[in-house]
N, C-alpha and C positions, 0 to 999 in steps of 0.2 A: 706737541701738546696732544696727549692721548684723549681718546673718547671715554667719558665716564660711563661705567657699566655696572655699578654696584646695585642700583635699582632705578626704576622708572622715574623717580622723583628728582634724581640728581641732575640738575640743569646748570649748575655753576661751572665756571671756567677759571683757570688760573690767570689768563690774559684775555682781555676783550679785543675786538678788532681795532679799537683806537690804540690800545697798548701795542699791538702788533705793528700797526702803521708807524708808530713812533720808533720802535726798535729797528724796523727795516730802513726807515728814512734816516734816522739820526745815528744809529750805531752799526748799520750794515749787518745785522744779525739775520741769518737765514732760518726761517721758521717753517716747520711742516706741521700741519694740523690734520688729525684724523677726522674724516667727515662724521657728522652726527645730526640726527633729526631731532634730538632731544635738548640740545643746548638752548640757553636763553638768547643766544646770538646765532644768526643764520650762517651756514657755510659760505654763501655768496659774499657776505660781509668780510669774512676772513680772506677770501680770494682777492677782493677789492683792496684790502689793506696790504697785500703783498705776500701773503702766506702761500705755501705750496700745499694744496689739499690732496692728501694721499693716505691710504690705510697703512701703508708699509712704513714702519719706523725703524727698520734695521739700520739705515744709514745715519740715524740720529745718535749723537753721543749723550745728550742730556734730554730726559723725558720728563715733562711737567704733567702733574695730575692734581686731583683734589683728594679723592678717597682712595682706599687701599687698592692695589693692583692684584687681580686674581693670580694665584700661583702659576697657573698654566699660561699666563700671558706675560710673564716676566721674561725679558730678553737678556741674554747673557752679556756681561761686561758693560752694561749701561749705567749711567748715573741718573737716579730717580729722585724727584722731589715731590712729596705728597704728605698728607697726614697719615702716618703709619699706625698710630694707636698701638705701639709696641713697648713704650718706655716703662710701663708698669708691669711688664711681663705678661700682658694679656694673652691668655692661653689660646684664644681663638685666632690670634694673628701670628703665633709662633711658626706655623707651617709656612706662611708667607716670608717671614724673616729668615727662616732656614733656607728657603729657595733662593732668596737674594744672596745669601752667603755662598751657597753651593754654585751659584751662577757667576760668581766673581763680580757682583754689582757693587755700586756705591749708593747708599741711601741717605738722603738729607731730609729731615723732618721739619716742616714749616714751624711746628709748635715749639721746636727747640731753638729757633733763631731768635736770640735775645741780646739785649745790651748788657753792660757790666753790672746793672742792678737787677738782672733777671727779668726785665720787662720785655714782653714779646714784641717783635718788630713787624711780623707779617701775620695777619689774623683776620678772621671773620667775626670775632667774638661779639662785637656790639650788635651785629645783625642776628646772631643766635639769640641774644637777649631780646631784641625787638620781636622776632617771630615767636620766641618762647612765651613772652608775656601776652601777646595777642592770643595765642592758643590757650593759655591758662585762663584768661578771662572768658574765652569761648567755653572751655570745660566747666568753669564755675556756673555759667548760665545753664548749661545742659544738666549738670548735677542738680542744681536747685529746681529746675523745671521737672526733673524726674521725681522730686520730692513734693511736687505740687505748688511750688513757689513761682509766681509770675514776676520776673524781674527784667530790668533794662539790659542785663548782661546777656539775655537770650538773643538780643539783636546782633551781638558781635559775631563776626564770621572768623573762620580759620585764616591764618596769615596769607596763604596762597590764593584765597578766594577774593582778595583785594587786588586791584590792578597795579597798585604801587604802595610803597610805604606811606607816601603822602596821603593817599586815599584812606588807608587804615587809620592813621593818626587823627585825621579829621573826623572820621566816623566815630572813633572812640571818644573824641572830645564832645561830639554831639550826644553820645550816650551819657557822658559825664554831666552835661547840662541838664539832661532829663533827671538824673539822680539828684542834682543840686536842687531842682524844683520840687520833685516828688518825695525825696527822701528814701531811706532804706526801711523796709518793713521792720516793725518792732521785734518780730520773731527772729530776725537775722542779724540785727545790729548789736554791737558794732562789727562791721566787716573789716577784718585785720589781715594784712598781707605781710608776711615776714620775708626778708631777703638775706641771703648769705653771700659773701664775696664782695670785693671792692674793685674788681677789674672790669674789663669791657663788657663781659657777659652780664654781670649784675647791673652795671650802669645803663646798659641798653634796656634791660627789663624795667628798671625804675623810670627811665625816660618815657616809656609807654604808659606805665601805671600813673605817672604824674599828669597825663592828659585827662585823668579823672579828678574830681574834687578830693584832694587828699590832705591829711595832716600827718606830720612826722611825730612819732612817739618813741621815747627811749625805752629799751627793754625793761628797765627798772620801774617804769611808770605804767607798764601795760596792765598789771593786775588792778591798779587803781582806776584806770580807764574803764575796764570791764565793769567794775562795781559802781561807777558813777552814773546815776540816773539822769543827770543833767547834760550828759555829753551830747554834742551836736548829732543830729539824725541824718544830715544830708551830706556827710563826708565819709570817705574811707580812710583807714589808718595804715600808715606805712612804718614798719619797724626794721631797722638795720641791725643785724647781729654780727658783731665783730668776732674775731677769734677769741677774745677774752670772754665773750658770752657763750661761744660754742664749746669751748674746752675749759674745764675747771679742774684745779688740782684736787686729787683725792684727799690730801691732808688739809685742805682749806686755805693754803697759802695763795698768794697772788699769782697771776698768769705771767709766764715768761716764755716768749716765743722761741728762743734758742733752746730752752729746756724741752719744750714740746717737740721740737725737731729731733733732739738727741734722745729723749726719754718719753715717748708718747704713753708708755705704760703708767706713768705717774698721773695721767689725766683721765677724766671721764667726761661723758656727754653732759654739757651744760645747757644745751638747747631744750632738753626734755621738760624743764620747769615751765617754759613758755608755750610749749606745744598745745596745751588745752585752750589757749586764748586765741589761736590763729585760725582764720578761715582758709587761708592759702599760705603755703610755704614755697618760695621760689629759691631753689638751691642753685647758686651759680659760683660757688667757691671750689677751689681745687682741694681735693681730699687725697691724703697720702695713706697707703696701706699701713696698718699699725696704729693709726690714730683712732680714737673712739668714733663710732658711727654717730652721725647727727640724728638719725632716725632709725632706731632698732625695732625689730618686730615686737619685742617685749614692751617697748614704749607704746606702740600702736595697740597692742592687746589691752594694756591698762586703760588707754583712752577710750576704747570701744566697750570695755567692761562696765563703764558707768552709764551706758545708754548711747544715744546718738550724739556724738561730739560736735563741736563747732567746726573742726577741721574737715574740709571737703576735698581740697586738691593739693597734691604735692607735685610741683613742677621741677623735675630734675633736668635742668638745662644742660648740665654737664654730661648727662646720660652716661653715668659711670656705673655700669652693671656690677652689682656686688660691691659698690663703693660706699659713699657717705650715707646713702639711704638704702636700707635693707629691702625696701619695697620695690626698688628698681631692679627687676629680675629679667627684663628684656627691653630691647629697643623697640620703639614704635615708628610708624611712618606717617608722613603728612596726610595720607589718605585714611589712616586708621590710628589717630594720634594718641589715644588714651585707653587705659584699662583700669579696672578696679582690682586691687590686690585683696582678694578675699581672705580675711583673717581666720576664718573657720577651716577652710580647705587648703590654705597656704598655696593658692594658685592665682594666676592672673587671668581675668576674664575681660575681654574687650568690651568697651562701653563705659557707662557712668553709673550703673546700678550695682549694688552689692554691699555687703558688710565690710567696709574698708575704704581707704582713701582712693580717690581717682588719681592715677599717676600719668603725668604727661612726660614722656621720655623719647621724643623724636630725636634721633641721633644725627640728623643733618638739617637742623633748623634753618640755617641761612639759605638753603635751596628753595625755601618758600618765598624768599625775596631775592630770587636768583640773579636778576640783572643788576640790581643796585648793590647787592653784596659782592658780586664779582668785580664791579667797577672799583669798589673800595679796596678789595683784596689786591687786585692788579696794580692799583696805585702804590701799594706798599711793596709789591714784589718787583715791579718793572725795573727799578734802578739796579737790581742785582743781576739781571739777565746778561748784560754784556760781559761782566766778570765771569759768570758761569760758562758763557760761550767760549771765552778765551782760555779757560783753564785746561791744563794738560793732565787729565784725570788719571792717566796711567802711572804718574809719579807717586811716591810715598806721600802720605797725608801732610807731613811736616814740610814738604817741598812744593805744595800746591800754591802757596802764597795767598791763601784764603784769609779774609778778615776774621777776627776771633769770633764775631757774632755768627758767622756761617760755620766756621770750623767746629764750634760747640754743638752744632746741629747734625754733624756727620755721625750717624749711628753705625754704619757699615762702610768700609772703604776697601775696594778691590777684594771683596769676599771675606774680610775680617772685621769683627767687632772692634771699634775704636776703644781706647783705654777708658774713656768716660762711660761707655756702655757695656763694658766687659761683664758687669753684673748680670746682664741678660743671659749669659751662658747657663746659669742655673735654670732659668725658665725654659730655655731651648732644650736642655738635657732632660727636664721633667716631661717634656712633650714627646 
């Protein structure tokens, strides 16, 4: 298991000391762990669990990580498991993918390990949602404070400033009780939070939001809610936008998911009609290149051209740079989690002040809840380790005997792109 070195905030691990102890005791797996002062778990705990603590991974056939491996640290002929962020042809990771190929490596991407229904089997997703929503509420409090509004949201801290997820959820619930008793300022209500996605990321974010006093509203009823002077003043409103809301046919016909996948050009952004009614937008849906953007710069220009809009914060929990939200132009860090996308200058400026929305785009959100998210992740990964340990990786892919869920996730094998990911050749050649 390699030491994470992408940034100072990355404290997650693929396996906790408890997982290591289980593998050593029950499966006879020999594990080597690179020492690290930054992990959520101490080196001494790995040693006590039976791991060999050593910087040198040359003798290891399989190397586990979390984030991308720097190109200069890729070891020839190894099998790597980590989140590679390459499957969309991300240009910033093509040099890494090229080095893996040139070095005769095998790459397995956790994100691609799925069942027959394409449901991910190994994930941090819900913890990304937890941390992302906590940060989003923090950002809302700071933005409103910068505008002169004193709100209970200003009491909410960043996710990593809580000692645990339990402390965070209890604190947010207390903030919710305050809102329930004092209500929301007339100048701000109704506070509406829109959510995209139905997977672990979005569900985790909604779980945090639901610690506040909330009411669910259908997208179709949102305009009526805004216009209703009798609406409750001591609740927040939650709106879930399905794909049929986010993408609408250009010719006005009904939504068809298979058609969207095959012919995204027949669809346009459907979310834009509801954007003026939202205080926060939490984007947790998977977006595919070619699909209409959920938030375009033209959409934001129109919104701000009418004066100061209701929308304050866009949380891109997917942190898809250049993806579903055009205002996600860079990744942020837990220590500097937000920027304002200035619509006049078309630039990102750190902080919460400016003519444009606050963007929360931390690209490693689960690291803000590092211990708990690692425990969950390792619980989903540990059962596969004995199989990976026994595998004869020098054989052709079809002779490895991998279960289909793992085989689907092999992007590179022995220095060649696998057939499922051959399309990445175009991105590699472009780089």
